[in-house]
C-alpha positions as CSV (number, residue, x, y, z in Angstrom):
1,M,-93.8,-25.5,89.3
2,F,-95.9,-23.9,86.8
3,D,-95.3,-20.2,86.0
4,M,-98.4,-18.0,85.3
5,F,-98.1,-18.4,81.6
6,G,-98.2,-22.2,81.9
7,M,-101.2,-22.0,84.1
8,A,-103.1,-19.8,81.8
9,V,-102.3,-22.0,78.7
10,S,-103.4,-25.2,80.6
11,F,-106.6,-23.5,81.7
12,F,-107.4,-22.3,78.2
13,L,-106.8,-25.8,76.7
14,L,-108.8,-27.4,79.4
15,I,-111.8,-25.0,78.6
16,F,-111.2,-25.4,74.8
17,V,-111.3,-29.2,75.0
18,F,-114.3,-29.4,77.3
19,G,-116.1,-26.8,75.2
20,F,-115.5,-29.0,72.0
21,G,-116.6,-32.0,73.8
22,I,-119.8,-30.5,75.0
23,I,-120.6,-29.0,71.5
24,G,-119.7,-32.3,69.8
25,T,-121.9,-34.3,72.0
26,L,-124.9,-31.8,71.6
27,F,-124.4,-32.0,67.8
28,W,-124.3,-35.7,67.9
29,L,-127.5,-36.0,70.1
30,W,-129.3,-33.5,67.7
31,M,-128.4,-35.7,64.7
32,L,-129.4,-38.9,66.4
33,I,-132.7,-37.4,67.4
34,D,-133.1,-35.9,63.8
35,C,-132.4,-39.4,62.3
36,A,-134.7,-41.2,64.7
37,T,-137.6,-38.9,64.3
38,K,-137.5,-37.6,60.7
39,E,-135.9,-40.4,58.7
40,P,-138.4,-42.3,56.8
41,S,-138.7,-46.0,57.7
42,E,-138.2,-47.5,54.1
43,G,-136.1,-50.6,54.3
44,N,-133.2,-50.6,57.0
45,D,-132.0,-47.1,56.0
46,K,-133.1,-45.6,59.4
47,L,-131.6,-48.4,61.4
48,I,-128.4,-48.2,59.6
49,W,-128.0,-44.5,60.0
50,I,-128.9,-44.8,63.8
51,I,-126.1,-47.6,64.1
52,I,-123.6,-45.4,62.1
53,I,-124.4,-42.3,64.3
54,V,-124.2,-44.2,67.7
55,F,-121.1,-46.2,67.1
56,T,-119.0,-43.4,65.4
57,H,-120.2,-40.6,67.5
58,V,-119.4,-37.0,66.1
59,L,-117.8,-38.4,62.8
60,G,-121.1,-40.4,62.0
61,A,-123.2,-37.2,62.9
62,F,-121.1,-35.2,60.5
63,V,-121.4,-37.8,57.8
64,Y,-125.2,-37.9,58.4
65,F,-125.5,-34.0,58.4
66,F,-123.6,-33.4,55.2
67,I,-124.6,-36.5,53.1
68,R,-127.9,-37.9,54.1
69,R,-129.7,-35.0,55.8
70,P,-129.6,-32.8,52.8
71,K,-130.8,-35.6,50.5
72,R,-133.6,-36.5,52.9
73,I,-134.8,-32.8,53.1
74,K,-134.7,-32.5,49.3
75,E,-136.7,-35.7,48.9
76,Y,-139.2,-35.5,51.6
77,G,-139.1,-32.0,52.6
78,K,-138.5,-32.6,56.3
């Protein structure tokens, strides 16, 4: 049987994992919407970034956020 400490640790880990899952999914959704609505439709860049974000989930969202988004904001101001 679990002792009280084990139950507390299990509960904390459960909340921690679900919290990161929810935050990660919200961040992913934000980057997907940002890319779909604000990325210019020149060539296939927009489609490629959407595919990257959709298929790599949070990792693709972070790549878009740190690499492409600042460049887009600098070039287009949006």
